[in-house]
N, C-alpha and C positions, 0 to 999 in steps of 0.2 A: 364443152359448154354449149348449151343450146341457145336459141335466139332470144328466149325470155331472160336468161341470166345475162347475156350481153346487154340487153336493153335496160335491165334493172341496173346494172353496173354503170352504164353510160349515164343514165338519168341520175343516179346517186352522185356521180362526179359533177355533173352540171349544177345540181342543187347545192352541193357542198361549196362549190365555187361562188355560187350566187349569194349564199348566206354566210359565208365565211367572215368572222370578225375583222380580219385583215383587210378584206376587200370593202367592208361596209363601215359604219360607224361604231360597231361593236355594241349596239343596242341590245338590251335584254331580249327583244323579240328575236333578234338574229341568233343569239345564243340558245334560246329555247328551240328555234326551228332546227338548228344543227343537231340537237339532242334528239328531237323527233325524226329527223331524217336518218340518223344513225340507228335509232330503234327500228324504223321501218325497213332499212336496208337488212339489218340483222335478221329480221323475220323473213323478208322476201328472198333473201339469198340462201336461205336454208330450207330445202324442200320439205322436211318434216314439220318445221315451224309453219311454213306457208300453208300446207294442208290443214294443220290444226287451226290456224288463224281464219282461213277461208270457211271451214266448218263452223267455227265459233260466230263469224260474221253472219253466215246463213241462218244460224239459229236465232241470233239477235234479230235479224230482218223478219223472221217469221214468228217473232215473239214467243219462242220457245224458252227463253231464259228470263227469269225475273231480274230486273236490273235495279238492285237496291243501291249500287255504288257508282252509278253513272258509267258502268263498263262500256255500254254501247257508244256513248258519246266519246270516250277516250279512244276506242277502237276505231271509230269513224274518222277522228282526227288524224290517227296514224295512217289510216287507209288513204286519205286524201292527200297526204304529203306528196306522193309520187304523181298524183294527178295534177297538181298545182305547180308544175315546173315552169 
């Protein structure tokens, strides 16, 4: 396990604890955030998915993809989940 994987797992655990419904009021936002954290962790913990995600984000940032479905916004939200710990 490399240092990136260790840091991702550590951050994932911190975020799950922070937003877990048992530790909070169980607001819809907290439940939605847990879903986003799980999706982000699923992508970031799998090297193949992470490479694909990074490539897709780079293409979006470079406007190489036409965004008819707000794909860039959704990906950016998932990307920032681990930044906002």
